[in-house]
N, C-alpha and C positions, 0 to 999 in steps of 0.2 A: 439525709442526713450522708446517706453512699450512691454513688454514683459509680461510671463505667459499666463497662463487658467482661475484667479480665475473670473473676468470678461469678456464678450464677446467684442471684436472688434467692432463690429459695434454700442455694447451701447454704448463705451468709445469712438466712434467716432460722433457717431450723437445723439442715445434716453438720454443721457445726458443731453445733450444741452436743451432739453423738463421738466429740473428738475428744481426747484421752487430753487435748494441748490448753481447751475452750476447759474443760472441768479443773484444770491443774490454776487458772485464777480466781480464786475463793475470792468470795464477799470480803473479808477484810485486806485482802490483798489491795483488788481494784478498788474500796474506800481510801486505802493510805496514797495510791496513786492517782486518783483524781484531786482530792487534798492536793499532790504534790504540782500539779498537772494545771490547777485553780492560782495556787499562788504563785504559779512563772506566770500565766500568763493577766494576770492582776497588776502585776509588775510589770507588767508589758506595756499593758493599757495607762498605765501613769503617763507613760511615754507620749506627750502632744505630738500625732504625727511622726509615727517611729520611723525610721528611717530602716535599710537591710542591714544595715550592719549590728542595731539596736537590739533589730527581731533575732538577729541568730541570738545573740549574748543572753535577751535577756529570756528568751521563748525558746525555737528552737531547739539549741545542743542540749538544754538543761530537762528537757525530754526529752529526746533522746536518749541523752546516761539514764534514765528513768525507765526506762525501755534497756537498756541491759548496754550501749553502745558506751564503753569505754573506751575505745582504743580507733581515735579519728587522725586523719592527717587531713588537712588544708591546702586548699589551693595546690592540689599537684596538674600538672601539665600532661595533656595527651597529647601535643602536638610533635611533631619531631621537626618541622618547622615552619616557615610563614605566621601567619599569626596566631595567638595562645586560645588551644580551646581549655577552660578552666576549670572543669564543675567546682562547685563550692567546696566538696570534702570527697573523701575514700575512706567508709568504712571497714573494719576487721572482725577478723573471729575474735582476735583475743591480741596478747602484747606482743606473743614469738610471729607472730604473719606481719604485724607493722613493723617489727622489728628487722624484719624480711626485706620489707618493703622500704623503708630507707635507704638501707642498703646502697639499694640498686643505685650509680653514677644517671642514671637516665630518667628524668621522671615519668614520662611515659610506659615505662618498665616494673610501675611500680606497682601500676591497676592492676597486674594478675595475681597478685597477693590479697584481695582486697575481695569481700563480698557484694559491696554498691557502692554506684553513686551516689552522692544527695546534690542539690540544688535547692539554696533556700533563697525565697525573695519575702520583702518586707510586707509585714501585718496589711492582711489584706488586697492586697497585689490581684488583680487580674489574671491567672496562670495563664487563660486561654488569647487575651488578645493584646497587642502593644498597647501601650498605659505613656501619658503626655510624661516625658521628662527622664524615661527608663526606656534599655537597649533592648530591643528586641522582646520578641515573644515565648514567654518563657516554657510552653508546652511543644515548643517548637526549639528553643535550645536541645531540655535533655532528650525527642528524637536524636539531636545531629550528634550529644554527647554517649548515646546509648548506642548508636550502627559504630563509632569513633574506637569506644569501647570495645565494643562485641572484638572488631577487628585488633585489635591491637593484644586483645586477651585471648585471640583464638576459642573464644566461646567461654570461656574461663565467669566472665562477671558479665552477665544476662539482667539487672536490678539495677532501677535507679528509683530514689524518692523522690520529690518536687514537693516542695511546700512553701506556702507565704505564711505559714502558722499557723492561719483559722482551718483551710483544707490543707489536706495532708494526700500524696496519691504513690500507688508504687505500679510503675512500669516493668516491664516485663519485654526483652526485644525480642523475643523467639513465640510473641504472642501473631495471630494473623493480620491484626490492622495494631502495630505498638502506636497509634494514634489513636484510636478509639478505644482498646481493651487493657486499660488502666483499672484499678481501684479507687478509687475516692475518699475519702471521709470527713466530714465534716466535726472538726473537735470543738469547734467554738459552740455547735447544736446537740456534741454528746455532751459537755461539759455541765449543758443549760445554761451559758451565760446569760445573762438578762438584754442584751443586748440583739443576739441570734435566736428570735422567737422560730418555732416552730410550722411551716406552713403547710397547707394539704397535703400535700406531697407526701412528706416525711409522715403527716397523720394517716393517710389510707391504707395503712397495713398497720393493724396493732401489736405484730409480731416484734414493728421495728421503733423499740422505744429506744433514750439515752442511752440507759445502764447497758442493753444490748449492744450499743453503736458502737458506746465505750470498753466494750469488753471484747469487740474486733477488732477495734483500734491500737488494744493490747496486745492483741493475739498479734494480727501481723504486721504491724511496722517496730513487734517486740525482736531484738537477736534472735535468740533461739527458732525463732520460722526460717529464719537463711541457714540456717546449721542443716545437717542430714538428718534427718530421724527414721527412714527404712531405706538403710543400701545408700545408695548417692540422693535419693531424695531428702526433698526438704517437703515442710510442711506445706508451701505456696504448692508445690507439684502434688501432693497430692490433693489438695482442694481443688486444684484445676481440673485435674484428671476425674474427680467426683464429679463438677458438674457436667463435666463432657459423660458421663454417663450415665447419669440421667438425662441428657438430651438426648442420647443414643434412644436411651430406655421408652423416654416418653414417646420419640418419633418408632419408634417402629407398633409401641401400643395403638397409639392414633392413628396406623396408617392399617394397623392389622384393625381396627372399630371402626375405623370409615369404612371398609369396607366388605369386613366381614356383618357388619351389621345397618349401619347409616347408609350406607348408598343403596343396596334393596331395598329398605325401605322407603327410600326417597323415588325411585325408576316406579314404582310398584302405585304408589300414592302417587303422583303426577299425573299418569297414563293416565288412573283412575279417576285423577280430578278433574279433565279435560274433557269440557263441555264437548270440544268440539273431534271428540277422539272417532277415527276411523271405523269403521264396523271391520274392513279387513288388514291387520297393521303390516306393513309392510316392511324391508329395510329403511327404507328414506325418514319414517315416521319413526323406527326404537331410534334410528341417528341423533333426532331430534328429541324424544327423552332423556336420551343418557347426555345430548350434549348439556339439555337443561340442567340436570340432576348434577353435574361437574361443576357450574356454571355458579346456581347454591350453594355448592357448599364452596369453595369460592371465594364468593362472596363473604360467606361467614368466617370465615377465616381471614379476610381480607381485614373486616370490622375488629377480629379479638385483637387482632397482632398490630391494628393501627389504636385502640382504646388500652389496649395491655402498654404500647408505649406513650403514652397522652401524647398519639399525634392528633386525636380526638378527642374533644373536652368529656370527657367521661364523670370526672370530678368539678364539671362545673352544670347550675345550674341556665338554662332550662333542661339542657340535654343528658343529664345527669337521673335524669328520669325517666327516660326514655333509649338511654344506653342499652346493648348488648349486652354489657355488663350487668346492667341494673335486671336486663331478665335473666342472666344467669343464675344470682344470686337468688332471686324468684322462684324460677325452677327447682334450683340446689334444697329450697330451706323446705319448701310441699312437695318435693319426693323423701325429703328425711322423715317429715311429720304424717310418711307413711299415704298423702293426702296423691289422689288420680286427676288424669285430664283426661276431657271428652274425647270422643273420638267424632263428636263427627260437628260441635263447637269450634269456630273460628275469631280468636278474639288477639294471639302472639299474631298470626300471618301479618297482616294487615299495619302491626309496629314495625315487625319487621319490610314492610315493602316500603314502609316508614323512612327508617333507617336508612334504607337503599338510595331509595330517590333523593335522599338528602345528599349523601354521599355522590350521587353521578352530579345532580344538578349546581348542588351547594342552597343555605338556608342561612342567612345571615343573622338570623332569629335566632339558632341555635349554635352561630358560631361555627360553621363551620363552611369550607372554600369547596368551591367543586371541584371532583376527581379527574376529571373531565377524561374515562378510560373506559376502553370499549368494554369491561368487566361486568363495570354495571346499564349500559346502552341496551335497551329497550330489542334492538337488534340481536343481539347477542344470543337471545333464550325467550325468542317473544311467548312460549310455553306460559311459562311464570307470568304473566301479564295475565292467564286465561284462568289458571287456576286459585282455588283455596286450598291450601292444607290446614286440617285439622287439628286444633292443641295437643293431639296426645303426638300428631307424627313431628313436627316442629320440639314441640320440646323433649322429644326421647333423642333427635340431630343436637340440637341447641346442648343439653344436659351434656350425651357422649362427648361433643366436644370440647367439653370445659372439662372434663374429670376421665380421672385414667385408674384403675381398680387398683387398688396395694394396699394388702392383710387383708382383704376380702370389704375392705370401704375405700367410699369412692373419693377422690383427692383431687383437689382444685388443681387444674393447671394456667399456671400465669405464662401468655407471649411470651412476657418480652424477655425470659433466659431461652426463650427458643429462637434460631439463629431460621431467617427466611430461605436460607439454600433448604429447609428440611423442609421445605413445600418442593424440593425436590421430589424428594422418597415419595411424595404423594400421590405426586403424577407422576413417577415411573408407574406404581401400581393402579393408575387409571389404563392405559397402556395395555396390561391384561385382561381386562373386563370387554366383555359384547352384550349386547342385551337377544333374549330371546321372549316369546310368548311360549309359558307353559299350557299343562293341559289344560288347566284350569279358566283359563284367560289371561291370567297378570302376568305382567313386562314384570322378565325378575332378567337378573344378571345369569351370564352366559362364560366361564372362563374363557378366556384365544391364547394360549399360550405361548403363538407365534408370534404376535404384533411388536415385543417389543423387538425380536427380533428381526423381524422385516423392517419394520422403521428403522432400526439402529436405536435406540435408543436407550442411553448406559447412565449412571448416575458417576459422576466424577470423585474421585477422593479428593480431600483436601492436599494427602501429600502431594499429590500427582500436579494436582492445577495450581500449587505454586513453583512447583518444578515445569511446568509450562510457562508460565508467568514470567520467570524467574532467566528461563534459558532464551524462551519468544522474545519478547520485550523488554528486557533490565539491559543489554548492549544500548539501546537507543536510548535509555535515561542515561546513558554513560557517558554517550555520546555526547549529548547536549551539559552535560557539568564538564565535562572534558573542554568543547569549545569554549568555553564562558572560561572557565581559566587560563584558558589560552590568549584571550581578549583581554583579559585582565589584567593577565602577565603582559603582556606588548602595549598596553596601555601607561604599562606604569614608568615605562621611559618617555610617554608623549612628552612634548613640550606643550599642549597648549592648557589651561588653562582648568582644573582639577573639574571643575564642573563640567567643564564642555567635556570632558572624556568623563564623567560619570554618565550624561546624560546619554555619551553615544554606548558605554559598555549594554544601558536596560537595556537597547534593543536584542542584545545577547542572554537576553535572562531569561536562568536554565528553567525555573518553574514555571513560563509563560510558554519554553519550547517547548514541556514533557508537557503541557495542555494542549501542545498542537497535535499532538499525535491523535491517530485514528485509525482506531482496533476493532477489527471487527471478528469474530464466533458465529462462523461456520453452518454451524450445528448447537446452537447456543441451548435447546432445548428447556429448560425453567429459568436459565439463568445461574447455572450455580456458580459457571468458570469469571461468568462476566460480574457479582456481583462481590468476588474477591479481587476481580480485577480494579475494581473502584477504588478497595482501600488499600490495594499495595498501589497504585499511582498517589493518590490521595495522601501515603504518608511522603510518598516521592516526593513531590512538586512541596509538602510540610518542611521535609529536610531539604529540599534544594533551596528552597530560601534564603536557609540558615546557614547553608554553604556558602554560597555568595555572599554573604554578609564578610564570612570568612575568607575568603579571597580576595579580597579586596584589602589590600594592609597602607597605599600609598596615598589613600585618601584621609583629609581634615576628622570627615564625620562618618559615622559605617552607612555603606552601604545598605540600601533599602531595596528591596524587590520593588516595581509598579503594581504587583498584584496585592500587594496589603494594601494601598487604595481602592482594587478593586473589590475586593472582599468586603470592603468598608461600607463601599457603596452599595454592593448586593447588599448588604445585614439591612442597613437604614432603609432600600428599597421593602424589601420581606417587611418590616415594620410598620413604615407609612402603609402599607398596603394592608395590613391585617387590619390597623389603627382605623384607616376607612371602610374595610366592610365589618367594622365589629366583628373582626377573627379575632379569639384566645391566641397567645403565643409566648410563650415561654426563653424565653431570654437565654437559659443556659444550654436549648437545642441551635441555636445560630452564634456560635462558638468559631473558630476561627477555620477549624478544621470541620464540621459541620456544612459554611460553604465551602470550602474544598472540596470535599467528596464531592458536594450537587454542580459544580462547575465540570467538576469527574465526565460525571452522566451526563450532561447536556453535551462536553465539547470531544468525549473521545472514544466515546462505549457506544459498537453499533453491533449486533446480532441478528442470524437469518435460522427460519429453522421455516420447516414443508409444514408443522403440525400451530395454527393460528390457535388454538387453545393453549400451547405452550408459550407464542406468541405475549398471549393476553397476563398467563404467567410472571411469564421472565419480568414485561413490564411491572408485575405488581411487587414482583419481589423486590426488584430496581428503589422503586419508590417506598416500598416500608423501610428498607434500607437504610436508604440517602435524605428524602427528602423531610425538611425543619415540619415542626408542626406554625402555624400560621400559616403555611405555603402550600398545601397539599398540591394541588394542580401536576400531575405527573410532566405530560405539555397537551399542546394546542391538536388541533385535529389533523391541518394540515402541516405540525412538525413531526407525528409521529405514525406512522401507516404502514399497514397491511399492503403487500403490494408483490407480482407473481416477479420471479428473478430467473434467469439461467448462468448455473455455475460452471465452470469447467476446471477437469481438472489438469493442474500443467507438472510435467517432468520435470522442464530447464526453464530458465530465463536469465537474461545477462544486462548488467547492468553498465552504459556505456562507460569506457573508461574502467572500470574494475576486470579485476579476474575473477569477482567472488560469484557466488549464485545465490539466487535468492528468490524467496519468494513470494508473492504478490497478493493483497487480496484485495479486491478491487471488484466495482458493481455499479461502475458507470455513474452514481449520483452521487455516492462518495468515494471518494480513492483512500484507501487504509491504507495503513504504515506496512514498509515490509520489513521480511523479514526473514533476516541472513538464514539459507539454508543447513550451513554447519550447525548452526544452535536451536533448528528447530526437530522435536523426536521424530525417526522417521515414519512412525504411524501418523503422524497429523501432516506430514507433506501434500497439503490441498491449498491451491493453488487456484487464481480467477482470472476469467477472460479479461485485459487490462483492456483500459476506457485511452479515450482518442489521445488524452493527454499525457498516457503517460510515459515513464521514460525506458521501457523497454525494448531494447533493439530488436531485440524478435518475436516472433509468435509463437504462440506457446500450442504445442503439441495437443490438441482437443483427443483427450483420452475418454471422456463419460460427460453424460451431461444430466441434470438431475434441476424440477424447478420445484423451487422454495418460496414458503411464505415469510416475508422479512418485513422487520419493524424498524426503521432507516430513519435514524436522528440526523433531519439535513441540517 
């Protein structure tokens, strides 16, 4: 019934219930609103094949009025020239704001007086895909409108409502990924309309009742939540910050628990349980034990993330009974009842290794495709094939990863709400620990406070990551958009038939051009920068598809990016592949935005790190964040590999015919995007030896060399 990542699910299902805004929605008020919503919904359903205008008149605007939106101005243009950009409505705080708005002679200036924009579609129209007979993709339209209104209002209006009457979405222009970080609620299910029964995802959490979701709808989409409640902050601001605070606290607690309790238990147990343990333990063996413990932790984190995000079929038989989620719940139940676990029996370990094997190699009977990544390969941690960890150890680790202590009680962690970037925090801590043998002959952790400094590993905050992306990659995106607009303007006066001109223009399609970028992080660590880059680029690709349509004003039919057909073909291929192999898939995970993120990952993103474990963790983070259910494979072994290359720092390089200084990131196997020197923060100005085909006219001056382990998507 709810979807999107604008707010954390735990906050929506529990935290919000403690807010004054939630408590102000009394049972009597909710019942009255539900009656009103139902009356309007039934009025619309009485119309056979209701169109957009009928949906707006019979349901959308009446519902908005019940939510407090009485001051609305429709069909206002955001454009100053060219093809019109016209959201369906502009929503105001009050009559005074609306009066100030309509007094503006230029329509685009009227938006600065509003609170949010609205884009409405016909009943049940897909919000994420193009529909026959309908123009464009609604979600992409919203990205375009929000980007434009953000500029036109200098950041005053950053919220947008998108709805087809059945599903209602709230978008926020300030989100890390505008395309993905929205909030959606299925009003038809919340109203319990007979034609819209709950599915097993809706029933998976007992807190997610229709009554609860209807309250959420009233709260999130009600006008009062768009108005300031704490200084300049709105309820939406408070809710987003509460979710972020929760995520940071969980990550901190998890990191502390992992390396304060779980990691020490694992290294001791793995060394003690190794039947081939050498009598004299030396550094190479300690490194092997450390690697095995970390690999096991990351395998567990991979599976809990994948299951909580429905990327593994934890809610479907036969996998459900064997899933890690089932184990997590069983262990928690036994611990709550005060039942212990044997320090000699081995019953949970075989179940875990069976899951790892299924994920690594695939198991069609369980509906699991092969992950095919190095994390689950036997050679990544051969010790784990030798040991048999006892129930006491395995259950402590699983329970520890599944709960955090709050008010003295264990609270279940749903990894769905934890961004994969938080894996980087755990990765950071791994650099602070080495191993040693204590006086009792046990292998135990030993703090190594110099390791992180020596490796140059630091976790980059989101704000700096986004600044780097905007300054380093943003100009290349803008160049491709400008090139398309220029070509479209030239073709407007071309005398060839319009069909021929459109065909010629598609060779300059900006969305495809953006997907032609190659961007490399030469010290990627756990992939934090690359995950954010994938989101940012995917937003730009989707927006470019809509911008291109607006730029072509001379064609009889609207311009459509050739990428639209490619997206549809990839989606069909994924579905057919899943059906052929009896892999379950969720259609909602195969929307245009999901496919585009997958394309960005496979075509644009490259990473390098000298730590092979960091490379594996980055692959895990990117897969969890990007790939849809039903298509679990990250990439084949020959397309994603670790190798050794030499990077050379360059002080200066010039592009022939240009007086600009540029920085090149190049690896011989792949030539990455050029970055203008003036757009790159000075601390990040690292170049690489150009390949033979590089357009650089002068050889870079070598300053230093370092050998790195790399993962290249060729």
